[in-house]
Backbone as CSV, one residue per row, in Angstrom:
resi,resn,N_x,N_y,N_z,CA_x,CA_y,CA_z,C_x,C_y,C_z
1,MET,0.840,-1.207,-0.020,-0.020,0.004,0.011,0.882,1.226,0.009
2,ALA,1.880,1.270,0.832,2.704,2.495,0.914,3.516,2.714,-0.349
3,ASN,3.573,1.736,-1.193,4.250,2.014,-2.503,3.388,2.739,-3.523
4,LYS,2.189,3.125,-3.139,1.271,3.785,-3.998,0.730,5.096,-3.473
5,PRO,1.564,6.038,-3.157,1.074,7.273,-2.536,0.105,8.006,-3.520
6,ASN,-1.041,8.498,-2.909,-2.061,9.220,-3.614,-2.704,8.417,-4.736
7,LYS,-2.705,7.104,-4.600,-3.367,6.234,-5.575,-4.277,5.225,-4.812
8,SER,-5.269,4.776,-5.577,-6.197,3.791,-4.929,-5.518,2.426,-4.735
9,TYR,-6.158,1.614,-3.906,-5.661,0.298,-3.665,-6.862,-0.585,-3.356
10,ILE,-6.605,-1.936,-3.527,-7.635,-2.881,-3.149,-6.974,-3.847,-2.153
11,ILE,-7.527,-3.905,-0.987,-6.939,-4.874,-0.004,-7.547,-6.289,-0.184
12,LEU,-8.869,-6.311,-0.353,-9.555,-7.619,-0.289,-10.788,-7.515,-1.197
13,SER,-11.035,-8.578,-1.891,-12.326,-8.730,-2.600,-12.826,-10.132,-2.282
14,ALA,-13.991,-10.132,-1.624,-14.531,-11.499,-1.171,-15.977,-11.566,-1.424
15,GLY,-16.558,-12.662,-1.488,-17.987,-12.824,-1.772,-18.563,-14.107,-1.357
16,THR,-19.883,-14.110,-1.095,-20.664,-15.287,-0.903,-21.805,-15.308,-1.885
17,ALA,-22.631,-16.273,-1.823,-23.752,-16.368,-2.762,-24.642,-15.108,-2.620
18,GLY,-24.785,-14.413,-3.757,-25.678,-13.246,-3.695,-25.048,-11.963,-3.197
19,ALA,-23.821,-11.967,-2.725,-23.236,-10.765,-2.207,-21.717,-10.755,-2.399
20,GLU,-21.238,-9.537,-2.677,-19.736,-9.355,-2.857,-19.338,-7.964,-2.357
21,TRP,-18.273,-7.902,-1.656,-17.787,-6.640,-1.133,-16.333,-6.438,-1.482
22,THR,-15.909,-5.163,-1.621,-14.506,-4.858,-1.905,-14.118,-3.812,-0.806
23,ILE,-12.961,-4.023,-0.189,-12.381,-2.995,0.649,-11.354,-2.268,-0.120
24,SER,-11.515,-0.967,-0.290,-10.584,-0.197,-1.143,-10.437,1.270,-0.529
25,GLY,-9.604,2.044,-1.129,-9.407,3.376,-0.631,-8.210,4.075,-1.229
26,GLU,-7.740,5.115,-0.597,-6.651,5.902,-1.108,-5.651,6.211,0.066
27,ILE,-4.402,6.467,-0.297,-3.433,6.993,0.647,-3.081,8.407,0.204
28,ILE,-3.320,9.391,1.115,-3.176,10.790,0.770,-2.010,11.353,1.626
29,ASP,-1.067,12.025,0.923,0.005,12.750,1.672,-0.489,14.176,1.830
30,THR,-0.977,14.540,2.978,-1.618,15.840,3.205,-0.553,16.920,3.434
31,ASP,-1.112,18.117,3.539,-0.170,19.260,3.811,-0.004,19.534,5.291
32,ASN,-0.560,18.731,6.154,-0.577,18.911,7.588,0.296,17.939,8.347
33,ALA,1.395,17.498,7.742,2.350,16.653,8.425,1.758,15.302,8.829
34,VAL,0.696,14.889,8.148,0.118,13.546,8.363,-0.101,12.830,7.065
35,ILE,-0.159,11.491,7.192,-0.538,10.657,6.092,-1.997,10.104,6.359
36,ARG,-2.856,10.380,5.418,-4.287,9.975,5.695,-4.591,8.687,4.829
37,LEU,-5.116,7.692,5.529,-5.483,6.432,4.907,-7.004,6.319,4.889
38,TYR,-7.646,6.438,3.747,-9.056,6.249,3.530,-9.355,4.800,3.235
39,THR,-10.456,4.352,3.810,-10.847,2.936,3.594,-12.339,2.878,3.458
40,ARG,-12.893,2.129,2.432,-14.322,2.003,2.241,-14.700,0.550,1.944
41,LEU,-15.877,0.144,2.466,-16.411,-1.160,2.187,-17.460,-0.931,1.099
42,ILE,-17.274,-1.471,-0.052,-18.126,-1.184,-1.218,-18.830,-2.500,-1.661
43,ARG,-20.194,-2.425,-1.839,-20.916,-3.512,-2.420,-20.700,-3.583,-3.905
44,ALA,-20.354,-4.752,-4.372,-19.867,-4.896,-5.752,-21.034,-4.755,-6.702
45,ASP,-22.271,-5.261,-6.352,-23.327,-5.337,-7.377,-23.870,-3.905,-7.694
46,ASN,-23.957,-3.007,-6.767,-24.446,-1.690,-7.088,-23.451,-0.540,-6.718
47,LYS,-22.225,-0.907,-6.247,-21.185,0.062,-5.901,-21.571,0.947,-4.719
48,ALA,-22.535,0.524,-3.959,-22.883,1.259,-2.771,-21.843,1.175,-1.685
49,VAL,-21.569,2.310,-1.043,-20.563,2.346,0.082,-21.294,1.859,1.333
50,GLU,-20.937,0.690,1.809,-21.524,0.221,3.012,-20.921,0.914,4.259
51,ALA,-19.620,1.215,4.201,-18.986,1.884,5.342,-17.761,2.697,4.809
52,SER,-17.417,3.671,5.573,-16.274,4.546,5.137,-15.643,5.148,6.372
53,PHE,-14.332,5.130,6.408,-13.611,5.649,7.587,-12.164,5.964,7.156
54,TYR,-11.429,6.673,7.999,-10.034,6.989,7.694,-9.227,7.043,8.965
55,PHE,-7.900,6.921,8.774,-7.013,7.033,9.846,-5.915,8.021,9.474
56,ASP,-5.441,8.872,10.428,-4.322,9.793,10.180,-3.095,9.226,10.965
57,PHE,-1.961,9.212,10.186,-0.696,8.792,10.772,0.269,9.975,10.708
58,GLU,0.878,10.309,11.887,1.825,11.436,11.869,3.055,10.952,11.132
59,LYS,3.532,11.821,10.271,4.753,11.560,9.504,5.972,11.351,10.371
60,ASN,6.677,10.295,10.193,7.974,9.997,10.855,8.890,9.411,9.857
61,GLN,10.121,9.137,10.324,11.198,8.657,9.354,10.721,7.315,8.791
62,GLN,10.119,6.420,9.573,9.721,5.127,9.053,8.669,5.257,7.945
63,ILE,7.637,6.065,8.117,6.628,6.223,7.175,7.138,6.934,5.950
64,ILE,7.961,7.977,6.134,8.566,8.677,5.022,9.423,7.720,4.225
65,GLY,10.240,6.888,4.857,11.034,5.881,4.142,10.186,4.950,3.330
66,LEU,9.070,4.493,3.845,8.174,3.609,3.135,7.622,4.293,1.863
67,LEU,7.130,5.524,2.065,6.532,6.253,0.937,7.583,6.521,-0.106
68,SER,8.829,6.825,0.297,9.827,7.216,-0.659,10.340,6.002,-1.456
69,SER,10.076,4.813,-0.947,10.501,3.616,-1.675,9.610,3.213,-2.792
70,GLY,8.469,3.877,-2.914,7.507,3.482,-3.903,8.006,3.611,-5.315
71,GLY,7.795,2.449,-6.109,8.190,2.521,-7.479,9.635,2.488,-7.682
72,SER,10.437,2.358,-6.708,11.927,2.494,-6.840,12.505,1.060,-7.217
73,GLN,13.421,1.111,-8.163,14.177,-0.080,-8.552,15.652,0.216,-8.387
74,GLY,16.287,-0.422,-7.350,17.683,-0.161,-7.138,17.970,1.260,-6.720
75,GLY,17.027,1.901,-6.043,17.237,3.274,-5.654,16.971,4.300,-6.699
76,ARG,16.340,3.891,-7.877,16.136,4.789,-8.917,14.594,5.062,-9.143
77,SER,14.145,6.098,-8.489,12.716,6.485,-8.477,12.603,7.880,-9.011
78,SER,11.570,8.106,-9.785,11.303,9.427,-10.331,10.404,10.238,-9.459
79,SER,9.781,9.597,-8.462,8.886,10.226,-7.549,9.105,9.841,-6.109
80,VAL,9.881,10.723,-5.397,10.247,10.428,-3.994,9.794,11.621,-3.142
81,ALA,9.116,11.226,-2.069,8.642,12.289,-1.181,9.705,12.977,-0.400
82,ALA,9.584,14.274,-0.151,10.520,15.045,0.723,10.388,14.471,2.108
83,ASP,11.529,14.429,2.889,11.499,13.907,4.226,11.046,15.078,5.194
84,SER,10.890,14.721,6.475,10.370,15.702,7.449,11.340,16.773,7.891
85,LEU,12.638,16.589,7.458,13.678,17.584,7.772,13.783,18.688,6.691
86,GLU,12.969,18.516,5.597,12.992,19.543,4.607,12.103,20.692,5.084
87,PRO,12.364,21.959,4.566,13.511,22.281,3.651,14.713,22.597,4.489
88,ASP,15.889,22.247,3.848,17.163,22.680,4.432,18.041,23.149,3.405
89,ALA,19.047,23.939,3.765,19.956,24.577,2.788,21.278,24.811,3.482
90,PHE,22.245,25.369,2.758,23.526,25.694,3.335,23.337,26.625,4.465
91,GLU,22.443,27.600,4.291,22.136,28.631,5.321,21.292,28.069,6.467
92,ALA,20.670,26.927,6.262,19.731,26.342,7.292,19.902,24.817,7.260
93,PRO,21.173,24.395,7.701,21.423,22.947,7.713,20.739,22.243,8.931
94,VAL,20.660,20.897,8.800,20.095,20.135,9.895,21.255,19.816,10.932
95,PRO,21.053,20.260,12.157,22.110,19.998,13.191,22.241,18.429,13.385
96,TYR,23.573,18.057,13.551,23.857,16.633,13.789,24.798,16.618,15.004
97,GLU,24.371,15.777,15.976,25.198,15.598,17.182,26.198,14.503,17.036
98,LEU,27.469,14.884,17.097,28.597,13.955,16.850,28.714,12.982,18.046
99,GLY,29.257,11.765,17.826,29.417,10.859,18.845,30.596,9.916,18.527
100,ALA,30.794,8.900,19.329,31.775,7.909,19.017,31.114,6.854,18.059
101,GLU,32.023,6.078,17.467,31.472,5.081,16.442,30.430,4.196,17.015
102,ALA,30.580,3.731,18.296,29.637,2.816,18.883,28.194,3.379,18.962
103,ASP,28.102,4.640,19.232,26.790,5.208,19.517,26.431,6.294,18.463
104,ALA,27.055,6.289,17.305,26.769,7.309,16.264,25.326,7.100,15.810
105,GLN,24.552,8.178,15.823,23.198,8.157,15.360,23.203,8.141,13.820
106,VAL,22.230,7.473,13.308,21.959,7.450,11.834,20.725,8.297,11.565
107,VAL,20.847,9.336,10.805,19.721,10.173,10.362,19.239,9.653,9.068
108,ASN,17.939,9.210,9.014,17.381,8.616,7.877,16.717,9.742,7.047
109,ARG,17.059,9.933,5.748,16.528,10.974,4.950,16.222,10.439,3.568
110,THR,15.640,11.270,2.708,15.349,10.909,1.357,15.986,11.969,0.411
111,LEU,16.339,11.525,-0.793,16.780,12.462,-1.851,15.723,12.294,-3.007
112,HIS,15.150,13.410,-3.403,14.294,13.419,-4.596,15.017,14.184,-5.648
113,ASN,14.365,14.321,-6.832,15.023,14.931,-7.981,15.486,16.290,-7.651
114,GLY,16.794,16.552,-7.877,17.413,17.816,-7.680,17.629,18.215,-6.232
115,ASP,17.404,17.222,-5.306,17.543,17.525,-3.852,18.962,17.408,-3.386
116,GLU,19.280,18.374,-2.401,20.587,18.346,-1.727,20.271,18.514,-0.276
117,ASP,20.907,17.673,0.595,20.683,17.665,2.063,21.901,18.272,2.678
118,PHE,21.744,19.024,3.767,22.811,19.716,4.455,22.784,19.359,5.916
119,PHE,23.949,19.036,6.521,24.029,18.680,7.901,25.116,19.613,8.555
120,LEU,24.729,20.127,9.736,25.701,21.034,10.498,26.418,20.223,11.512
121,LEU,27.771,20.255,11.570,28.552,19.513,12.444,29.516,20.486,13.195
122,ILE,29.411,20.458,14.514,30.274,21.363,15.389,30.965,20.488,16.333
123,PRO,32.205,20.022,16.064,32.875,19.140,16.982,33.268,19.856,18.293
124,ALA,33.166,19.023,19.375,33.487,19.589,20.663,35.008,19.471,20.974
125,ASN,35.668,18.702,20.186,37.160,18.510,20.362,37.861,18.274,19.012
126,ASP,39.134,18.444,18.980,39.932,18.123,17.728,39.871,16.616,17.500
127,GLY,39.991,16.202,16.303,40.108,14.808,16.048,39.730,14.442,14.595
128,GLN,39.861,13.190,14.262,39.549,12.652,12.902,38.025,12.383,12.869
129,LEU,37.412,13.054,12.006,35.941,12.850,11.827,35.666,11.945,10.587
130,LEU,34.878,10.979,10.763,34.447,10.153,9.607,32.966,10.368,9.399
131,MET,32.620,10.774,8.144,31.197,10.939,7.747,30.929,9.957,6.636
132,GLU,29.783,9.318,6.693,29.426,8.357,5.709,27.932,8.257,5.477
133,THR,27.494,7.777,4.316,26.126,7.518,4.005,25.890,5.928,4.040
134,THR,24.744,5.541,4.250,24.325,4.227,4.208,23.142,4.019,3.314
135,GLY,22.903,2.823,2.823,21.729,2.536,1.985,22.216,2.010,0.607
136,SER,21.210,1.976,-0.303,21.424,1.304,-1.611,21.563,2.350,-2.778
137,ILE,21.335,3.596,-2.505,21.476,4.586,-3.641,22.877,5.157,-3.680
138,ASP,23.266,5.634,-4.836,24.607,6.139,-5.109,24.708,7.576,-4.686
139,THR,25.322,7.856,-3.540,25.404,9.230,-3.006,26.715,9.906,-3.334
140,TYR,26.700,11.233,-3.241,27.904,12.046,-3.421,27.908,12.972,-2.244
141,MET,29.031,13.155,-1.597,29.140,14.050,-0.365,30.226,15.111,-0.543
142,GLU,30.003,16.270,-0.111,30.998,17.330,-0.048,31.053,17.878,1.427
143,PHE,32.198,18.367,1.831,32.450,18.766,3.200,33.011,20.209,3.137
144,TYR,32.448,21.140,3.904,32.718,22.575,3.785,33.049,23.191,5.188
145,ASN,33.850,24.194,5.148,33.930,25.133,6.260,32.697,26.002,6.184
146,ALA,31.877,25.961,7.264,30.591,26.683,7.185,30.714,28.154,7.113
147,GLU,31.786,28.691,7.757,31.967,30.130,7.781,32.500,30.684,6.455
148,THR,33.514,30.091,5.860,34.123,30.579,4.660,33.498,30.048,3.372
149,ARG,32.769,28.889,3.569,32.209,28.143,2.421,33.267,27.468,1.544
150,ASP,34.487,27.347,1.995,35.535,26.604,1.370,35.242,25.144,1.343
151,ARG,35.282,24.469,0.184,35.076,23.101,0.136,36.388,22.395,0.594
152,LEU,36.231,21.565,1.618,37.448,20.949,2.268,37.734,19.543,1.645
153,ALA,36.623,18.849,1.222,36.777,17.453,0.792,35.541,16.991,0.079
154,SER,35.604,15.987,-0.747,34.476,15.450,-1.453,34.680,13.975,-1.696
155,ASN,33.578,13.245,-1.951,33.778,11.819,-2.152,32.489,11.271,-2.839
156,ASP,32.721,10.240,-3.736,31.640,9.560,-4.377,31.425,8.185,-3.815
157,ASP,32.373,7.258,-4.033,32.203,5.839,-3.624,33.171,5.360,-2.568
158,GLY,33.544,6.220,-1.643,34.536,5.805,-0.628,34.001,4.848,0.387
159,GLY,32.680,4.737,0.568,32.075,3.775,1.469,31.774,2.468,0.733
160,SER,30.867,1.672,1.400,30.516,0.423,0.791,29.501,0.658,-0.235
161,GLY,29.573,-0.145,-1.341,28.682,0.025,-2.488,28.809,1.391,-3.103
162,GLY,27.692,2.031,-3.290,27.693,3.320,-3.864,27.676,4.481,-2.807
163,ASN,27.930,4.171,-1.529,27.897,5.099,-0.486,29.145,6.002,-0.446
164,ALA,28.984,7.214,0.041,30.102,8.132,0.155,30.676,8.143,1.521
165,ARG,31.963,8.450,1.631,32.628,8.412,2.916,33.747,9.436,2.887
166,ILE,33.822,10.286,3.880,34.861,11.376,3.981,35.544,11.238,5.334
167,ARG,36.870,11.267,5.414,37.612,11.482,6.667,38.259,12.835,6.568
168,TYR,38.157,13.560,7.730,38.797,14.869,7.747,39.111,15.200,9.238
169,ARG,40.287,15.808,9.414,40.713,16.175,10.764,40.103,17.533,11.055
170,VAL,39.275,17.606,12.038,38.479,18.836,12.347,38.995,19.445,13.663
171,GLU,38.628,20.699,13.819,39.036,21.496,15.029,37.871,21.770,15.870
172,ALA,38.082,21.755,17.191,37.026,21.962,18.146,36.357,23.354,17.988
173,GLY,35.028,23.375,18.039,34.321,24.649,17.984,34.054,25.193,16.574
174,LYS,34.714,24.688,15.563,34.454,25.167,14.242,33.200,24.594,13.655
175,ARG,32.571,25.362,12.795,31.282,24.929,12.127,31.653,24.310,10.772
176,TYR,31.101,23.104,10.546,31.273,22.442,9.294,29.983,22.046,8.687
177,ILE,29.905,21.910,7.338,28.705,21.515,6.630,29.028,20.234,5.815
178,ALA,28.229,19.190,5.986,28.314,18.053,5.087,27.068,18.111,4.135
179,LYS,27.354,18.127,2.864,26.207,18.157,1.827,26.185,16.839,1.139
180,VAL,24.928,16.254,1.071,24.696,14.937,0.433,23.723,15.169,-0.731
181,ARG,24.051,14.563,-1.855,23.112,14.642,-3.014,23.280,13.208,-3.754
182,GLY,22.370,12.969,-4.682,22.521,11.807,-5.524,23.656,12.031,-6.540
183,CYS,24.429,10.880,-6.779,25.483,11.065,-7.766,24.998,11.483,-9.145
184,ASP,23.832,10.962,-9.551,23.181,11.365,-10.784,21.794,11.736,-10.473
185,SER,21.035,12.227,-11.452,19.677,12.701,-11.227,18.746,11.577,-10.889
186,TYR,19.014,10.355,-11.361,18.141,9.249,-11.070,18.487,8.555,-9.730
187,ASP,19.485,8.976,-9.091,19.855,8.351,-7.742,18.994,9.055,-6.688
188,THR,17.797,8.661,-6.518,16.902,9.103,-5.537,16.368,8.039,-4.630
189,GLY,15.815,8.390,-3.456,15.312,7.357,-2.551,15.826,7.590,-1.118
190,SER,15.762,6.571,-0.292,16.121,6.712,1.104,17.618,6.402,1.320
191,TYR,18.187,7.062,2.304,19.539,6.806,2.659,19.732,7.229,4.171
192,GLY,20.854,6.866,4.744,21.218,7.237,6.094,22.463,8.025,6.085
193,PHE,22.645,8.949,7.117,23.789,9.694,7.280,24.253,9.596,8.730
194,ARG,25.575,9.417,8.921,26.143,9.380,10.270,27.550,9.917,10.244
195,ALA,28.000,10.455,11.402,29.348,10.964,11.501,29.820,10.770,12.967
196,TYR,31.080,10.399,13.046,31.688,10.091,14.357,33.187,10.208,14.335
197,PHE,33.794,10.316,15.551,35.194,10.407,15.663,35.795,9.070,15.637
198,GLN,36.957,8.964,14.920,37.730,7.763,14.942,39.011,7.910,15.748
199,ALA,39.364,6.823,16.403,40.644,6.853,17.160,41.810,6.956,16.107
200,LEU,42.759,7.744,16.492,43.896,7.967,15.559,44.945,6.838,15.777
201,VAL,45.104,6.012,14.766,46.002,4.836,14.878,47.171,5.028,13.943
202,ARG,48.367,4.830,14.435,49.538,4.977,13.576,49.773,3.587,12.817
203,LEU,49.777,3.615,11.539,49.867,2.399,10.743,51.240,2.052,10.295
204,SER,52.055,3.083,10.051,53.412,2.897,9.559,54.229,4.168,9.848
205,PRO,55.475,4.095,9.776,56.310,5.296,10.088,56.013,6.366,9.071
206,PRO,56.091,7.624,9.386,55.966,8.716,8.404,57.029,8.589,7.380
207,ASP,56.654,8.964,6.080,57.708,8.899,5.081,58.564,10.094,5.111
208,GLU,59.593,10.187,4.211,60.571,11.252,4.243,60.017,12.589,3.797
209,TYR,58.777,12.661,3.234,58.198,13.886,2.731,57.335,14.589,3.825
210,GLU,57.093,13.919,4.919,56.266,14.515,5.980,57.122,15.698,6.603
211,ASP,56.464,16.704,7.043,55.023,16.945,7.094,54.571,17.562,5.760
212,ASP,53.537,16.928,5.125,52.970,17.406,3.860,51.490,17.300,3.833
213,ASP,50.862,17.683,4.980,49.445,17.491,5.095,48.589,18.609,4.595
214,ASP,49.153,19.636,4.028,48.353,20.705,3.427,49.133,21.387,2.285
215,SER,48.498,22.199,1.499,49.096,22.818,0.392,50.337,23.625,0.682
216,SER,50.328,24.238,1.899,51.501,25.081,2.232,52.775,24.297,2.531
217,SER,52.589,23.036,2.745,53.762,22.178,3.048,53.983,21.117,1.973
218,ALA,53.321,21.334,0.804,53.487,20.423,-0.331,54.974,20.354,-0.801
219,LYS,55.455,19.113,-1.060,56.825,18.932,-1.594,56.776,18.840,-3.116
220,GLN,57.889,19.303,-3.686,57.993,19.378,-5.126,58.219,18.026,-5.714
221,ILE,57.599,17.719,-6.822,57.852,16.555,-7.607,58.161,16.876,-9.016
222,GLN,59.162,16.263,-9.610,59.591,16.591,-10.926,58.839,15.751,-12.023
223,ILE,58.443,16.397,-13.069,57.739,15.769,-14.181,58.603,14.600,-14.631
224,GLY,57.962,13.467,-14.786,58.624,12.234,-15.317,59.254,11.356,-14.182
225,THR,59.134,11.797,-12.965,59.665,11.004,-11.834,58.533,10.559,-10.939
226,SER,58.819,9.722,-9.944,57.867,9.281,-9.005,58.357,9.450,-7.568
227,GLN,57.537,9.538,-6.637,57.804,9.548,-5.198,57.127,8.448,-4.449
228,GLN,57.745,7.875,-3.453,57.087,6.897,-2.661,56.686,7.465,-1.298
229,HIS,55.412,7.339,-0.998,54.867,7.889,0.272,54.147,6.757,1.020
230,THR,53.765,7.045,2.245,52.949,6.125,3.018,51.756,6.897,3.641
231,PHE,50.654,6.190,3.870,49.619,6.786,4.682,49.769,6.214,6.108
232,HIS,50.467,7.019,6.917,50.911,6.461,8.192,49.853,6.578,9.299
233,THR,48.745,7.252,9.034,47.595,7.246,9.849,46.296,7.130,8.951
234,PRO,45.187,6.688,9.490,44.001,6.600,8.659,43.585,7.869,7.998
235,ASP,43.834,8.992,8.624,43.496,10.293,8.075,44.565,11.054,7.384
236,ASP,45.701,10.398,7.158,46.832,11.052,6.531,46.547,11.508,5.150
237,VAL,46.853,12.761,4.831,46.697,13.333,3.491,48.054,13.885,3.017
238,ASP,48.468,13.607,1.790,49.717,14.064,1.284,49.473,15.032,0.193
239,TRP,50.330,16.087,0.133,50.234,17.119,-0.905,51.585,17.158,-1.612
240,VAL,51.564,17.312,-2.916,52.732,17.529,-3.697,52.416,18.711,-4.667
241,LYS,53.495,19.298,-5.185,53.287,20.366,-6.157,54.250,20.137,-7.355
242,PHE,53.894,20.632,-8.471,54.771,20.455,-9.630,54.610,21.679,-10.601
243,GLN,55.583,21.848,-11.409,55.603,23.019,-12.341,55.522,22.462,-13.790
244,ILE,54.544,23.028,-14.544,54.498,22.695,-15.990,55.109,23.798,-16.716
245,THR,56.091,23.502,-17.572,56.844,24.437,-18.411,56.601,24.206,-19.871
246,GLN,55.871,23.132,-20.152,55.535,22.875,-21.584,54.078,22.398,-21.688
247,PRO,53.120,23.222,-22.266,51.733,22.859,-22.275,51.532,21.485,-22.987
248,GLY,50.613,20.688,-22.504,50.346,19.433,-23.104,49.465,18.580,-22.202
249,ARG,49.317,17.319,-22.572,48.481,16.435,-21.785,49.381,15.639,-20.924
250,TYR,49.017,15.538,-19.609,49.762,14.861,-18.553,48.931,13.840,-17.864
251,VAL,49.617,12.750,-17.428,48.908,11.687,-16.673,49.472,11.752,-15.189
252,ILE,48.565,11.807,-14.260,48.915,11.890,-12.814,48.313,10.568,-12.221
253,ARG,49.211,9.828,-11.448,48.811,8.573,-10.870,49.256,8.466,-9.403
254,ALA,48.377,7.763,-8.693,48.721,7.388,-7.311,48.367,5.960,-7.171
255,LYS,49.389,4.972,-6.988,49.110,3.568,-6.987,49.895,2.856,-5.933
256,GLY,49.264,1.759,-5.426,50.011,0.986,-4.439,51.292,0.374,-4.912
257,VAL,52.211,0.296,-4.069,53.590,-0.285,-4.458,53.511,-1.751,-4.639
258,ASN,52.729,-2.477,-3.891,52.708,-3.947,-3.930,51.546,-4.469,-4.777
259,SER,50.473,-3.690,-4.963,49.355,-4.115,-5.733,48.515,-2.931,-6.127
260,ASN,47.574,-3.153,-7.071,46.695,-2.043,-7.433,45.362,-2.066,-6.674
261,ARG,45.417,-2.606,-5.460,44.253,-2.710,-4.632,44.218,-1.612,-3.496
262,LEU,45.171,-0.684,-3.535,45.144,0.432,-2.607,44.204,1.453,-3.105
263,ASP,43.217,1.836,-2.292,42.136,2.689,-2.756,42.578,4.164,-2.576
264,THR,43.251,4.691,-3.565,43.701,6.083,-3.486,42.730,7.029,-4.187
265,ASN,42.805,8.298,-3.812,42.031,9.331,-4.473,42.922,10.571,-4.666
266,ILE,42.818,11.198,-5.868,43.544,12.349,-6.022,42.693,13.568,-6.465
267,GLU,43.157,14.780,-6.081,42.493,16.026,-6.426,43.586,16.947,-6.935
268,LEU,43.324,17.560,-8.110,44.311,18.485,-8.751,43.821,19.904,-8.600
269,TYR,44.713,20.817,-8.148,44.336,22.260,-7.973,45.300,23.077,-8.789
270,ASP,44.805,24.229,-9.191,45.653,25.204,-9.893,46.465,26.029,-8.838
271,SER,47.222,27.023,-9.373,48.108,27.796,-8.419,47.244,28.603,-7.359
272,ASN,45.996,28.874,-7.670,45.094,29.553,-6.783,44.316,28.601,-5.894
273,LEU,44.670,27.362,-5.951,43.983,26.295,-5.156,42.518,26.143,-5.487
274,ASN,42.197,26.283,-6.790,40.894,26.032,-7.349,40.936,24.561,-7.807
275,LEU,39.992,23.738,-7.437,39.917,22.321,-7.892,39.656,22.266,-9.372
276,ILE,40.517,21.594,-10.115,40.314,21.526,-11.555,40.186,20.081,-12.056
277,GLY,40.404,19.105,-11.213,40.277,17.682,-11.576,40.373,16.797,-10.432
278,GLU,39.745,15.596,-10.478,39.837,14.617,-9.410,39.558,13.253,-9.956
279,ASP,40.064,12.236,-9.264,39.819,10.818,-9.711,39.877,9.906,-8.496
280,ASP,39.101,8.884,-8.457,39.165,7.878,-7.452,39.667,6.608,-7.958
281,ASP,38.986,5.899,-8.929,39.373,4.572,-9.406,39.654,4.529,-10.873
282,GLY,40.199,5.590,-11.426,40.390,5.643,-12.825,41.532,4.834,-13.373
283,GLY,42.362,4.301,-12.464,43.454,3.435,-12.894,43.082,1.946,-12.931
284,GLU,43.948,1.078,-12.589,43.700,-0.348,-12.441,43.040,-0.553,-11.077
285,ASN,41.862,-1.246,-11.155,41.128,-1.523,-9.958,40.901,-0.341,-9.125
286,LEU,41.582,-0.190,-7.927,41.319,0.971,-7.078,42.337,2.070,-7.149
287,ASP,43.339,1.919,-8.086,44.290,3.039,-8.260,43.626,4.269,-8.855
288,SER,44.193,5.420,-8.588,43.602,6.658,-9.162,44.547,7.115,-10.283
289,ARG,43.871,7.597,-11.365,44.640,8.032,-12.604,43.856,9.148,-13.245
290,LEU,44.576,10.286,-13.415,43.928,11.450,-14.007,44.717,11.895,-15.224
291,SER,44.014,12.049,-16.351,44.684,12.563,-17.612,44.033,13.868,-17.979
292,MET,44.887,14.906,-18.042,44.387,16.285,-18.361,45.377,17.061,-19.206
293,ARG,44.863,17.962,-19.934,45.719,18.943,-20.634,46.019,20.072,-19.599
294,LEU,47.296,20.445,-19.500,47.703,21.403,-18.550,48.562,22.514,-19.220
295,GLU,48.325,23.725,-18.845,49.065,24.860,-19.397,50.201,25.174,-18.452
296,ASN,51.103,25.994,-18.868,52.243,26.413,-17.987,51.790,26.953,-16.672
297,GLY,52.446,26.577,-15.587,52.050,27.089,-14.319,52.317,26.085,-13.173
298,LEU,52.023,26.502,-11.968,52.227,25.691,-10.764,50.918,25.029,-10.445
299,TYR,51.027,23.674,-10.061,49.841,22.883,-9.716,50.123,22.200,-8.418
300,TYR,48.983,21.900,-7.716,49.068,21.176,-6.420,48.193,19.882,-6.577
301,LEU,48.738,18.831,-5.956,48.045,17.586,-5.941,47.800,16.996,-4.474
302,LYS,46.531,16.707,-4.213,46.236,16.137,-2.883,45.954,14.675,-3.064
303,ILE,46.573,13.810,-2.196,46.350,12.414,-2.279,45.878,11.865,-0.989
304,GLU,44.767,11.083,-0.959,44.250,10.457,0.238,43.914,9.035,-0.021
305,CYS,43.592,8.287,0.968,43.359,6.913,0.903,41.929,6.607,1.553
306,TYR,41.092,5.747,0.946,39.836,5.324,1.416,39.844,4.028,2.214
307,ASP,40.966,3.371,2.286,41.119,2.156,3.078,41.156,2.527,4.582
308,ASP,40.499,1.790,5.385,40.565,1.959,6.827,41.994,1.644,7.376
309,ASN,42.558,0.651,6.805,43.957,0.260,7.200,44.843,0.030,6.023
310,PRO,45.362,1.066,5.463,46.263,0.934,4.287,47.417,-0.011,4.539
311,ASP,47.547,-1.038,3.669,48.480,-2.131,3.916,49.775,-2.032,3.108
312,GLN,49.980,-0.907,2.482,51.241,-0.767,1.619,51.519,0.680,1.320
313,PRO,52.720,1.041,0.997,53.025,2.378,0.540,52.432,2.616,-0.897
314,TYR,52.626,3.813,-1.425,52.147,4.124,-2.771,53.115,5.022,-3.438
315,THR,53.025,5.051,-4.775,53.918,6.018,-5.510,52.962,7.008,-6.204
316,VAL,53.454,8.224,-6.319,52.792,9.287,-7.048,53.656,9.750,-8.159
317,SER,53.089,9.985,-9.341,53.922,10.398,-10.480,53.114,11.344,-11.381
318,VAL,53.850,12.257,-12.059,53.227,13.103,-13.075,54.149,12.860,-14.367
319,THR,53.520,12.420,-15.473,54.303,12.223,-16.690,53.558,12.805,-17.849
320,ALA,54.361,13.204,-18.863,53.781,13.706,-20.110,53.158,12.524,-20.883
321,GLU,51.949,12.729,-21.412,51.284,11.638,-22.126,51.747,11.536,-23.575
């Protein structure tokens, strides 16, 4: 029944000799924060209504989730109801209370055509924050400084399946915004959002290029050469910079030293730190590979890993194609 919002339904048609009744009705999504279920007992021979009544159900996440799943195949629905937390926007995000992994709350929401959902995160202490979506639809997430509107990170498929996942080291008291949308226009339906602090675990010794966790500490890499780095903590991010002196097409790669199963992600920035390209799995299996035409100038490259426990070093290289 819930898969047919604003449409009629038939629950039961039964009869005995000389008589037949049908129980039918409609589900109406009203403007008053309730779902109204009409039901009628109708005599089949003359269509007379023997009885009529209705029930009102207050909208909640469970009912909204049921309604939003109507007609969806693999999370691809052209008609999905807005959830009870709408409307929200960058200027009016939904507050989210951060916690530890064990007790992190999951906020269930829906994405309809053209929808974007915004969550406000204000950490009480410094630490590594993990944000992720759950569910079966393909989500895309962006992470912002709420005050400056600078985009700090983004992700498509860093979580399980088509779910998004972002790790970022945050500062106590700062305001951050996590924005979630469907990866494509047909990626609509129900999903969950949660965010929590992760314990900082050292996985391997820092490499010789540390500290290189931001653009201001990026180390130079020469065109046609490679550097070997490690992700020595789960939230480790490495930055390199390079100079193009001959315009042309260049290939930028970040791949595991021992196998192509290290899940790297790269983001390319111009000299003004404007994002101009990014890639997650464009290489072999989980390696990242970006091919772009570049003009003369200085460029910055940010490399991160989506594995919870990176099991090998990686090499980064920039070569002329």
